[in-house]
C-alpha positions as CSV (number, residue, x, y, z in Angstrom):
1,M,0.0,0.0,0.0
2,A,1.4,3.4,-1.0
3,D,1.9,6.1,1.5
4,R,-0.6,9.0,1.2
5,T,-1.1,12.4,2.7
6,F,-4.3,12.8,4.7
7,T,-6.5,15.8,4.4
8,Y,-7.0,18.1,7.3
9,D,-10.6,16.9,7.6
10,E,-9.5,13.2,7.7
11,A,-6.8,14.0,10.3
12,A,-9.2,16.0,12.4
13,A,-11.9,13.2,12.3
14,A,-9.3,10.6,13.3
15,F,-8.1,12.9,16.2
16,R,-11.6,13.5,17.4
17,E,-12.5,9.8,17.3
18,S,-9.3,8.8,19.2
19,G,-10.2,11.4,21.8
20,H,-13.7,9.9,22.2
21,W,-12.2,6.4,22.5
22,W,-9.6,7.6,25.0
23,R,-12.3,9.3,27.2
24,S,-14.4,6.2,27.2
25,L,-11.4,4.1,28.2
26,V,-10.5,6.5,31.0
27,G,-14.1,6.5,32.1
28,G,-13.9,2.8,32.7
29,I,-11.0,3.1,35.2
30,E,-12.2,2.0,38.6
31,D,-11.1,3.9,41.8
32,H,-8.8,1.1,42.9
33,Q,-6.9,1.0,39.6
34,W,-5.5,4.6,39.5
35,D,-2.3,3.7,41.3
36,L,-1.6,0.4,39.5
37,M,1.5,0.2,37.3
38,A,0.6,0.9,33.7
39,L,3.6,1.6,31.5
40,G,7.3,1.5,32.5
41,E,7.5,3.5,35.6
42,W,4.2,5.2,35.2
43,N,1.1,4.2,37.0
44,V,-2.4,4.6,35.5
45,R,-2.9,8.1,36.9
46,E,0.3,9.3,35.5
47,L,-0.3,7.7,32.1
48,V,-3.7,9.3,31.8
49,A,-2.3,12.7,32.8
50,H,0.5,12.4,30.2
51,T,-1.9,11.3,27.5
52,G,-4.3,14.1,28.3
53,R,-1.4,16.6,28.0
54,A,-0.5,15.1,24.6
55,F,-4.1,15.6,23.4
56,K,-4.0,19.2,24.7
57,T,-0.6,19.9,23.0
58,V,-1.8,18.6,19.6
59,A,-5.0,20.7,19.9
60,E,-2.9,23.8,20.8
61,Y,-0.6,23.3,17.8
62,V,-3.5,23.0,15.4
63,G,-5.1,26.0,16.9
64,G,-1.9,28.0,16.4
65,E,-1.2,28.5,20.1
66,V,2.2,26.9,20.0
67,K,4.3,27.8,23.0
68,D,8.0,27.2,23.7
């Protein structure tokens, strides 16, 4: 399959869908699971926080609010 460039609308739709999926996944985390180990040295709480920050960063870049 050849590589192709995605349109802005395709990329935005994929980003939006991944955000909905991520929120539904996070919504399923039970209270006792937040401090369980998740990835490397990160627990579930830290992984969710880092992922949330990544979503926010992408949205800021797209919105033109890039900060150093």
